N, C-alpha and C positions, 0 to 999 in steps of 0.2 A: 469585631474581634479586637481586643486590646493588644498593644505592643508586647506586653508580657506574655499573653497567650500565644501570640505568633512566635515569639522567641522560644517558648517551651515546645511548641509543635515542631519547630525547626531542629531543636536539640534532640527531640525524639526521633526525627527522621535521620539525623546524623548518627545517632546511636544504633538505629536499625541497620543502616548501611555498614557501620563499623562491625557490627555483629556478623555481617555477611562477608567480612574480610576486606572491605574497601573503605577508603576515605575519599571525599570529593571536594573540589574547589569550584564546582559549577555554582552559578547563582540560582538559588532555589526560589524563583519569583514567578513562575508560570502558573496562573490560576487554572481551575478546572475548565473554564470556558475557553481559555487560550490554548490549553492542552488539546481540548476537543477540536478547536479550530485548526490546529496543526494536522490532526488526523483527517478532518473534513477536507481541507485543501489538498492533501495528498490523495485522498479518494477522489475528490473533484468530480462530482456527478455531471457537471456541465461539460467538462473536458471529455469524460468517458462517454457520455451519450452522444455528443456532437461528433466525436471522432469515429464512432463505429455504427451510427444509426443506419446508414445506407446498407452496410454489410448485414446487419441484423434483419432488416426488412427483406432484402433480396434472398436471404437464406431461409427465413421462416415465415415470411408474410406478417400481417398484423398480429397474429397470436403470439409472436415473439415477445410481446408485452408481458405476458405472464411469467416469462423467465426472470424478469427483474424482481418479482416477488419470491419465486422459488429459490433463486440463487442467494437472495438476501437472507432467507431463512437458513440456508446451508452455511453461509459465512457467519451468521450469528452463533451457530454452534461452535465454530472455531474461535470466535471472539470470546465466548464464555470460558473456554479452556485457557486462552491467553490471559483472561482476567484473573483466574485463579493463580496462574503462575506468577504474573507480575505483582500481584498483591503480596505474595510471599518473597519474591526476589525482585524488588524494584531497583534494578541496576541498569545503567545506561548501556545502550547497544542492543537491547531487546532480544532478538532471536538467538544470537550467539551466547550471551550469558545464561539465558533460560535453558538452552540445550545443555550447556556445561553443567549446570546444577542438577538437571533431571537425569542425564545419562552419563556424560563424561567428556573428556577433552577432545578425543578424536571425533566423536559425533558432533560436538559443538563446532569444532573447527570446520568441518565439511558443511554444516548448516549455514555457518556464517559466510563461508566462501561462495556458496550458491547464491545466498541472499545479496552479497556484495555485488556480484556481477549482474544479478537481476536488477538491482537498484540502478547501477551505472547505465545499463542498457535502457532502462525505463526513463531515466533522465534524458538520455539522447533522444529517445522516441518522443517524449513530450516537447522537447525543444524543436525538433524537426516538425512535429505536428503543429506547433504554435507559430512557426515562421510565416506560413502563408497568411495567417490572420494579421500579423503585424505588417506584412508587406501590403496587404489590401487596405488596412487602416491608414497607412502612410501614403497610399496612392502609388505604390511601386509595383511594377509588373512582376509577378511571381515567376522566377526561373529556378532551375535546380541549383545552380551555383549560388544564386542570390539567397535562396532559402538556407543554404548551408552557412553562409556568412551571418545571416540573421540568427540562426540557431546558436552559433558560437557566441554571438553578442549576448543573447539571452542567458546562456550559461554563465558568462563572465559577470553579468549584472547581478544575478542571484547569488553567485559566490561572494561578491563584494558585500551584498546585503547581509549574508549569513555571518561573515566574519565580524560584523559590527556588534554582536552580543545577543544574549537571550531575550532582552526586553524588545529589541527591534524585531527579532524573529517572531516573538509572540504577537506584537502589534500588527505586523504585516500579515501574519496568518489570520488574525482577527478581522482585518480589513478585507482580506480575500474572501473569508467566510461570509461576511455581511454582504459584500457585492455579489458574490456568486449566488447565495440563497435568495437575496432580493431579486436579482435578475431572473432566476429560475421561477420564482413565484409570479413576478410581474409579467414576464413574457408568456409563461404557461397559462396564466389566467386570461390574458388578452387573447391568446389563440383559441382557448376554449369558449370564451364569451362572444368574440367578434369575428373569428376566422375559422370556425369549425365547418368542415365540408363533409364529414363522414359521421355516420351513426355509430353509437357504441357497439352495435351488433357486429361491426367490422372486426372487433377484437377476436371473433370466433370464425372469421372467414379466411381460408388459406390461400385463395386465388390460385390454387393448383400449383403451388411452388414445389410440391412433392413429386410432380410428374406422375409416373406410373407406379411409384413405390409407396411406402407408408409415410404418412406425414410425421410420424414419431421421429424419424431420422432427421428430417428438416428442422423440426422443433429443437431437437438436441443440438444440432449444428448452430442454430441461431443463439443458443444460450451462451456461447463463448463471448458474445458482445456484452452480456450482463456480467459475466465473470470479470471483465475488464474494469467494471465500475465498483467492485466491492472489495478492494483491498486498500489499505491505508490506515486502518484502525490500529495496526501494530505500531505506527509511528508515535502514537501517544505514549507507548512504553519505552521507545527509544530515548526519550528525554526524561526518564524517571527521576534522575538525580537533579532535575531542574524544576520539579513540581512538588510543592508542599503536600504532605499527607498522601504520598503516592499509592499506598496500599488500598485506599478508598477512592481517591480521585481518578486514578488512571483506568481501573476497570469501568468506572462510570463513564469516563470520556470515551472509551472504546465503544461501549454500547450506544452512546449518543451518536457516535460517528455512523454506526450501522443504521440506527433508527432515522436520523435526520437526513444523512446523506442518501440512504436508500429511498426515503420518501421523496426527496427532491428529484432523484433519477427517475423514479416511477412517474412522477407528475409531469416532468418535461417530456418523457417518452410518450405518455398518453396524449399530451397536447400536440406534439408534432404529428403523431399518427392521425389524429382526427382532423388536422389542418391540411393534410395532403389532398390536393384536388384531383390528381390523376394517379391512382394507386397502381394500375397496370404498368405505367411508364417507370415508376420507381422499382417495382419488382423485376421488370425486364432489364433494368440497368440503363434504360434510355435516359432517364433523369439520374445522372450519376451523383448529384449532390442535393438530395431532397431537402436537407436542412436549410441551405441557402435559398432554395426555391420557395419553401414555405415562408421563411422570414421576409424575403423580398416581396412576395405577393401580399403578405399580411401587413407589413410595416412600412414598405417603401424604402427608398435608398437611405434616408436619414435614420429611420428605425433600425435598418440593418447595420449601419455604422455604429450606432449606440450599443446594439447587442454584441457586435464584434469587439467593441472596447471592453465590455464585461467579460466576454470569453477570453480575451487577451489577459485581463487581470487574473482570471482563473488559471491560465497557463503559467503565468509568472509565480503565483502563490503555490501552485502545485510543484513547480520546479524548486522553489524555496524549501518546501517541506521535504521533498525527496532528498535534496542535498543535506538537509539537517539530519535526516535518518541515516544517510550513508556515512556522514562524518562521525556520528556517535557510535556506529558500528566499528569503524576504523579505530576510533579512540579506545573502545572497549578491547578490541584485539591488541592494540598497542600496550595498554595497561597490563595485560596479562603476558606480554612478550610473545605473542602468537603469530607475528608476521614480520617480514623484513621491514626495517625502518621503524621498529616499535619505539625506540627512544625519542623519535621526533613526533610520532603519532599520538603518544600519550601525554603530551604537554599542552597545558592550557595557557592562553595569553594572560599575563598579569593584569592587563587593562580591561579586556572584554570578557575574560573567563571563558573563552571559546577555544576549541581545538583547531587552531589555525592550519597546521600542517594537514590534518585530516580533511578539513574543508577544501584546501587547495587540491588535494588528491581527488576529492569528491566532485570537483569541477574539471580537473585535468583529464581523467579517464573518459568521462562522457564526451568531452570536447574532442579527444582523439577518435572516439567511435564516430562522432559526427563528421570529422574531417576525412575519414575513410571514404565518405560519400563523394568527395572530389574526384576520386580515382575509380572506385568500384561501387556504383550506385546500388546494384543488386546485392552486393555483399553486405552493405550497411543495413539494407532492409532485412536480410536474413538474420543478422546479429540482433537487430532491434526486436524481432518477434520473440526472442528468448525472454524478454522482460517479464511478461505476465506468467508464462509457464514456470520460470525460475522462482518467482515469488511464491507461487502455489506449492512448488516442491519444498522450498524452505519452510513454509507454513506447516506442511505435513510432517516434516522432520521434527518440529516442535510438538505437534499433536501426537505423533507416534512416540516421541520421547516421554510425553506425559503418561501415555498408556504403559510404557515400559516401567516407569517409576512407580505407577500405581500397582503394577504386578509385583513389585518388590516391597510394597508396603507404604508407599508415599500417601500421606493424607494431608492435603493442603492446609497450611496453618495461617494463611494471610487473613485479612479482614473481609475479603470477598471469597466465599466458598460455595460450591454447588452441593456439598454434603452428599446425601444419598443419590443425587442425580449425576454425580461425577462420572461414574463408570458408563452409564448409558449415553450421556452427552458426548463423552470422549470417543466412544466407539462410533457413534453416529457421525461425529465430526471427521473422523478418519475415513470412514466409508465415503462420505460426501467428497472429501478432498481428493481421494484416489480416483473416484469417478470423474471429478472435474479435470484432473491432470490428463487422464486418458482422453477425455473429450477434447481438450485444448490441443493435444498433440496429434490427434488422429488425422491422417492424410485424407483429404476429401476432394481434392481437385487434380485428378491425374493429368489433365490437360495443361496445368501450370508447370513451369520449370521445376526440376527436382529440388533446387535450393530454396524455393518458396514452399513447395508442397511438403517437404520434409524438414523445413527450416527449424522448427521448434525441437524436433527430435535430434537433429544434427548438432545444434548449438548446445543443447542440454548434455548430450554425450561428451562433447568437447570440454565443456566447463567441468563436468564431474571427473573426466579423465585427467585433465590438467591439475585439478585439486588433489586427486589421489596421488599423482606423481609427486607433486610438491610435498604432500604430507608424508609420503613414504621416504623420499630422499632426504628432506631437510628436518623432518620430525619436529615441526614447530610446537606441537602439543606438549613436548617434554619441557618447554621453557615456562618459567613463571611458577609461582607457588600458590596461586589462588585456588580456593576449594573447587572441587569438581565431583560430580556424581554423588552428592551428599543429600539429595532431597529426601530419600527414603530413610537415611540414617537420622536426619533431623526429626522426622516423624516418630521414629522408634525412641529417640531420646526423650521427646516430649511425652510420649505415651508412658515411658518408664517413670518420668518425673511425676506424672499424674497418679500413677499407681502408688508410688512412694508417698505422695502427699495424702492419698486416701488412707493408706495404712497408718500414717502418723496421726491423722485426725481421728481414726477409729480407736487407736490406742489411747 
C-alpha cells in the first residue's frame, strides 16, 4: 500500500469519526494483527485455562472439555453483534459509546460503569493470579503478603509500559500473542505426543462427579471455567481510533480472537486432560494443582520453569491489554464529560498520544483493590470474583441495547453487517448471555462462607446500586453534547436518502 493510499485511508477514517461527532489525536498505527493481538492477550487462553483448570475438572470431570466449544459458540454470537456495532460506530471506549448510540446516555453510563469496575477487578485478579508464577520463577517462597507486593509491582510495570505509546502497546501485545500461542502449541503438542496417559474416550467419562444427582448440573457448573476464557475480543474495539479502517479491521480482529484464542484454549485443555496420570486424585481435590503436576511429570524442573516463563509473559501481556481497555473507556467517559475528573481524563499526551491520566487511574484503582488484601484477604477475593460476571453483564447491556435499537428501526450501516441474520443472532446472543450470567452467579457451595458463595451476586448488586446512586444524584449523563440514542435515526435518514435517490433516478 502506497503512502498516498495510506494517507487517503486515514483521511477517510478521520472523516467517519468526525461525522460521528468526534475528532481524535490518537496515533492510528495499529494493524489488524496488532489489534487482534490486543484482544488475544486480553482473552489470554493460557492464563484462563491454567487458572481455572482444577476447578473445571473437579466440577464436571473430563467432559468439561466440551464446554470450551459450546461457550465459544455462544460468545461468537455476541462477537458478531459487537462487530456490527463497532463497524458503524468505531469510537474509542467500546461498550460505553456503543451503548450511548444504540439506546441513550443513561443506559450507556450504567453499562460503562459496570464495565469499568469489572475491568478494574479483573486487572487485580490477573495480577494476584500471576504473582505466584513470578515468585516461583524468581525462586522466592510464595506468601500472601509477598504475592500482594508482587501483584502491585506487576500493575506498576504494565502501567509504565502503557503510557509509552500505541506503538509499544501494539508491539508488546504482538510479542505476548506470539509467545503465548507458540507456548500453547509446543507444550500442548508435546503432552499429546509424549506424555499422554489417558484415552480420548475419557472425554465422555464423568467419574461420578455428579454424585446421586444429574450430571447436567455438574456439566453446567463446570462451564463457568470456559466462560472465564472467552472475553477480551471487545478490547479490539476499545482502541478503534488507533486502528486504520476500523469498520473492517476490528470486526475481523474480534472474530480472529474468538477463533484463534478459542482454538488455543481447547487444544491446551485437551492436552492437559489426556496427560493426567491420576484422574480420581484430581477430581477429589487431592491433587490441588493438576497443571503443575502434569508439567512437572512431563517436562521436568527445567521444562516447568520454561513454561512458567511463558505463562508469566501471558499474565503481563494480559494485564497490559486490560489496562489499555480500561484507559480508553475512561478517556471516552471523560471526552463526553460523563464522570468526575473528565477534564483530566480526556487529555492525550502531546508526546505519546496516550491518555496518561486515564492510564494512571487504570493502574491505581486495581492497585487499591490488590492492597485491600493486606488487611482483608477474604474481602479482596470477594471483590475479585465480580470481574467475570461484571464483564458479562456489561456485554449483555450492549446486546440488549442492539435489540432495542433494532426494534426502533436500526439497520446497521457499517461495512460489516449480518443483514437478514441480525435479528436471530441478536436474540440468540441475548439468550446465551442471560443464561451465562445466571450460571456464573448461581450459589453452588452452601458449605462455603456466605461472602464466597454469594460473592458475585453481592458485588454485582453493590456496583449497580452505587452506579444508580451516582447517576441519580449527580446526573453525569446530562453533561456533554455528544450524540446519543441516534442509531435508529441514522438508519431512517439513510433509508429516506435512498428513497429520494430512487425517485430522482426514476424521474
